[in-house]
C-alpha positions as CSV (number, residue, x, y, z in Angstrom):
1,M,-33.5,10.7,4.1
2,I,-31.2,13.4,3.0
3,G,-27.7,13.3,4.5
4,L,-24.3,14.8,4.1
5,G,-21.1,12.9,3.6
6,S,-17.4,13.5,4.2
7,Y,-16.9,14.6,0.6
8,A,-19.2,17.6,1.3
9,F,-16.5,18.7,3.9
10,L,-13.4,17.6,1.9
11,W,-11.6,20.9,2.0
12,Q,-12.9,22.0,5.4
13,Q,-11.4,18.8,6.9
14,S,-8.2,19.0,4.9
15,D,-4.7,20.2,5.9
16,R,-5.0,23.0,3.3
17,V,-7.0,25.1,5.8
18,D,-5.7,26.6,9.0
19,E,-8.1,24.9,11.3
20,P,-9.6,21.7,9.8
21,L,-12.9,20.6,11.2
22,S,-12.9,17.6,13.5
23,L,-15.5,14.8,13.0
24,I,-17.5,16.2,15.9
25,E,-17.5,19.7,14.4
26,V,-18.7,18.2,11.1
27,F,-21.6,16.5,12.9
28,A,-22.5,19.9,14.5
29,A,-22.3,21.7,11.1
30,T,-24.6,19.0,9.6
31,R,-27.1,19.5,12.4
32,A,-26.9,23.3,11.9
33,L,-28.2,22.8,8.3
34,G,-31.2,20.8,9.7
35,V,-29.8,17.6,8.4
36,D,-29.7,14.5,10.7
37,L,-27.7,12.0,8.7
38,F,-24.0,11.9,8.0
39,Q,-21.9,9.3,6.1
40,I,-18.3,9.1,7.3
41,C,-16.8,8.1,4.0
42,D,-13.1,7.6,3.2
43,Y,-12.2,9.6,6.3
44,A,-8.7,8.3,7.1
45,P,-8.6,9.5,10.8
46,L,-11.5,7.2,11.6
47,E,-9.1,4.2,11.4
48,T,-6.6,5.6,13.8
49,M,-8.9,7.0,16.4
50,T,-8.7,5.5,19.9
51,S,-11.5,3.6,21.5
52,R,-12.2,6.7,23.6
53,E,-12.2,9.0,20.6
54,L,-14.6,6.8,18.7
55,A,-16.9,6.6,21.7
56,D,-16.9,10.4,22.1
57,A,-17.7,10.9,18.4
58,A,-20.5,8.4,18.6
59,A,-21.9,10.0,21.7
60,A,-21.7,13.4,20.0
61,A,-23.6,12.1,17.0
62,R,-26.3,10.7,19.3
63,D,-26.6,13.9,21.3
64,L,-27.0,15.9,18.1
65,G,-29.6,13.5,16.7
66,I,-27.3,12.5,13.9
67,T,-27.7,9.1,12.3
68,V,-24.3,7.7,11.0
69,E,-23.4,5.7,8.0
70,L,-19.8,4.5,7.2
71,G,-17.7,4.3,4.1
72,T,-14.5,2.5,3.2
73,R,-12.8,0.9,0.2
74,G,-12.0,-2.7,-0.5
75,V,-13.8,-6.0,0.4
76,E,-11.1,-7.9,2.2
77,P,-12.7,-9.8,5.1
78,L,-10.6,-8.1,7.8
79,R,-11.4,-4.7,6.5
80,L,-15.1,-5.4,6.3
81,A,-15.1,-6.9,9.8
82,R,-13.3,-3.8,11.1
83,F,-16.0,-1.5,9.6
84,L,-18.8,-3.7,10.9
85,G,-17.2,-3.2,14.4
86,L,-17.2,0.5,13.8
87,A,-20.8,0.3,12.6
88,A,-21.7,-1.2,16.0
89,I,-20.0,1.7,17.8
90,F,-21.9,4.4,15.8
91,G,-25.1,2.5,15.4
92,A,-24.7,2.5,11.6
93,R,-27.0,0.4,9.5
94,L,-25.0,0.8,6.2
95,V,-21.3,0.5,5.2
96,R,-20.4,1.7,1.7
97,S,-17.4,0.1,0.0
98,M,-15.7,-0.2,-3.4
99,L,-14.7,-3.3,-5.3
100,P,-11.1,-3.8,-6.4
101,A,-10.3,-3.4,-10.1
102,G,-9.7,-6.6,-12.1
103,D,-10.8,-10.2,-11.7
104,L,-13.8,-10.3,-9.3
105,R,-13.4,-13.9,-8.3
106,E,-11.3,-13.0,-5.2
107,A,-13.8,-10.3,-4.4
108,E,-16.6,-12.8,-4.5
109,R,-14.7,-15.1,-2.1
110,S,-14.1,-12.2,0.3
111,L,-17.7,-11.1,0.2
112,R,-19.0,-14.6,0.9
113,E,-16.8,-14.8,3.9
114,A,-17.7,-11.3,5.3
115,L,-21.4,-11.1,4.5
116,P,-22.8,-13.6,7.1
117,A,-21.7,-11.2,9.9
118,Y,-23.4,-8.3,8.1
119,E,-26.5,-10.4,7.7
120,K,-26.5,-11.3,11.4
121,A,-26.0,-7.7,12.4
122,G,-28.6,-6.3,10.0
123,V,-26.1,-4.0,8.3
124,D,-26.2,-3.3,4.6
125,L,-23.0,-3.4,2.5
126,A,-23.4,-1.1,-0.5
127,L,-20.8,-1.3,-3.3
128,E,-20.3,2.0,-5.1
129,T,-20.5,2.3,-8.9
130,Y,-17.2,3.7,-10.2
131,E,-15.0,3.6,-13.2
132,Q,-12.7,0.7,-12.2
133,V,-15.5,-1.9,-12.4
134,A,-18.1,-2.3,-15.1
135,T,-21.6,-1.7,-13.8
136,A,-22.8,-4.9,-15.4
137,D,-20.0,-6.9,-13.7
138,Q,-20.9,-5.4,-10.4
139,I,-24.6,-6.3,-10.8
140,G,-23.6,-9.8,-11.9
141,L,-21.6,-10.2,-8.7
142,I,-24.4,-9.1,-6.5
143,E,-26.9,-11.4,-8.2
144,T,-24.5,-14.3,-8.0
145,I,-23.9,-13.9,-4.2
146,G,-27.6,-13.2,-3.6
147,S,-27.3,-11.7,-0.1
148,E,-30.2,-9.6,1.2
149,R,-27.6,-7.3,2.8
150,L,-25.5,-6.7,-0.4
151,G,-26.4,-3.9,-2.8
152,I,-25.2,-0.8,-4.6
153,C,-24.3,2.7,-3.6
154,L,-25.3,4.6,-6.8
155,D,-23.0,7.3,-7.9
156,P,-23.7,8.0,-11.6
157,A,-20.9,10.6,-11.8
158,N,-18.2,8.0,-11.4
159,V,-19.0,5.8,-14.4
160,V,-18.4,8.5,-17.0
161,A,-14.7,7.8,-16.8
162,R,-15.4,4.3,-18.1
163,L,-17.5,5.8,-20.9
164,E,-20.7,4.5,-19.3
165,N,-23.8,6.6,-19.5
166,P,-25.0,7.9,-16.1
167,R,-28.7,7.6,-17.1
168,Q,-28.3,4.0,-18.2
169,T,-26.4,3.2,-15.0
170,V,-29.3,4.6,-12.9
171,E,-31.7,2.3,-14.9
172,Q,-29.4,-0.8,-14.7
173,T,-28.8,-0.5,-10.9
174,A,-32.2,0.6,-9.7
175,P,-33.4,-2.7,-8.2
176,Y,-30.1,-3.1,-6.3
177,V,-29.6,0.4,-4.9
178,R,-29.2,0.8,-1.1
179,N,-27.6,4.2,-1.0
180,V,-27.3,7.2,-3.3
181,H,-24.4,9.7,-3.6
182,A,-26.0,12.9,-4.7
183,K,-23.7,15.3,-6.6
184,D,-23.9,17.1,-9.9
185,F,-21.2,17.1,-12.6
186,G,-20.4,18.5,-16.0
187,F,-17.8,19.2,-18.7
188,T,-16.1,22.5,-19.4
189,R,-13.7,23.4,-22.2
190,R,-10.1,23.8,-21.2
191,L,-8.2,26.9,-22.0
192,G,-7.4,27.2,-25.7
193,W,-10.3,24.8,-26.4
194,V,-8.0,21.8,-26.2
195,G,-10.0,19.1,-24.5
196,F,-12.4,19.2,-21.6
197,T,-12.4,19.1,-17.8
198,Y,-14.9,16.8,-16.1
199,S,-15.7,18.1,-12.7
200,G,-18.3,18.9,-10.1
201,A,-21.1,21.5,-10.4
202,P,-23.5,23.0,-7.9
203,M,-26.5,20.7,-7.5
204,G,-29.0,21.4,-10.3
205,G,-26.4,23.3,-12.3
206,G,-24.8,20.4,-14.1
207,L,-25.7,17.5,-16.3
208,H,-27.1,15.1,-13.8
209,D,-30.8,14.3,-14.4
210,Y,-31.7,13.9,-10.8
211,D,-35.4,13.8,-11.5
212,H,-34.8,10.7,-13.6
213,L,-32.9,9.1,-10.7
214,L,-35.8,9.9,-8.3
215,T,-38.4,8.4,-10.6
216,T,-36.3,5.4,-11.5
217,V,-34.8,4.4,-8.2
218,R,-37.6,5.8,-6.0
219,P,-35.2,6.3,-3.0
220,R,-37.8,8.1,-0.9
221,E,-40.4,5.5,-1.3
222,R,-37.9,2.7,-0.6
223,G,-36.2,4.3,2.4
224,I,-32.9,4.8,0.5
225,N,-30.7,7.6,1.9
226,E,-29.4,10.4,-0.4
227,I,-25.9,11.5,0.6
228,V,-24.7,14.9,-0.6
229,E,-21.1,15.0,-2.0
230,H,-19.1,17.4,-4.1
231,W,-16.4,17.4,-6.7
232,L,-15.4,20.9,-5.9
233,P,-12.0,21.9,-7.3
234,W,-9.6,24.0,-5.2
235,Q,-10.6,27.7,-5.7
236,G,-7.2,29.2,-5.4
237,D,-7.1,29.9,-1.7
238,A,-8.6,28.4,1.5
239,E,-11.1,31.1,2.3
240,T,-12.7,31.1,-1.2
241,T,-12.7,27.3,-1.4
242,V,-14.3,26.8,2.0
243,R,-17.0,29.4,1.2
244,A,-17.8,27.7,-2.1
245,E,-17.9,24.3,-0.4
246,R,-20.4,25.6,2.2
247,D,-22.5,27.3,-0.6
248,W,-22.5,24.1,-2.7
249,T,-23.7,22.1,0.4
250,R,-26.6,24.5,1.1
251,T,-27.5,24.5,-2.6
252,A,-27.6,20.7,-2.7
253,V,-29.7,20.4,0.5
254,E,-32.2,22.9,-0.8
255,F,-32.3,21.2,-4.2
256,L,-32.9,17.8,-2.7
257,R,-35.6,19.1,-0.3
258,S,-37.4,20.7,-3.2
259,A,-37.1,17.8,-5.6
260,Q,-40.1,15.5,-6.0
């Protein structure tokens, strides 16, 4: 299923615009694009919302026909338990998180403590590929723990900062993928030709070989959701940036719908 994530609304929900979108307004904007999946990911207000606000947001998602996934960072047992509770409120079947950098032995202990509750609830925990943890180490941890509810949130863009190859990361992680972050990326020369900027690109306009991901991971055959995100730099003013963000989202949704 194709979905949108919080990073597709990064600027529209930020304090750099005059009227940031609320979570419920983001659900409505998602529905307006004919999309019925949204991943609330790294959205700080989620953790300070009252019980009533959470219930109202969950009800709005249900009324709009929006399926919800959640995203946080870290694997501390209390944090993962908190998000499992939020998953129950929203009816979410997946929580994305990110491993801490460094020695993974403490992360393994934390995951072993937290995962039985996820297994009992039937909720997947998907650890995102990113530059702070080697992909091979992440795979090794998942294999060592061996939980049916523990897998990978595949984001090939992130690993470039670790000098890992996105295509190889797709191939390494394919058997373990439970969630995909779909965004494009590329390099541009900096002014004066001194170095490069690594940043986002409209979907289909960058370096990401998404066809390779589709054929290797087979997300649509396996029921793995593809969540649209962006790395859109600030465009100089709020109006231009918001317009670009909306355009990139439409482009990404159209690209994913047409991809085979």
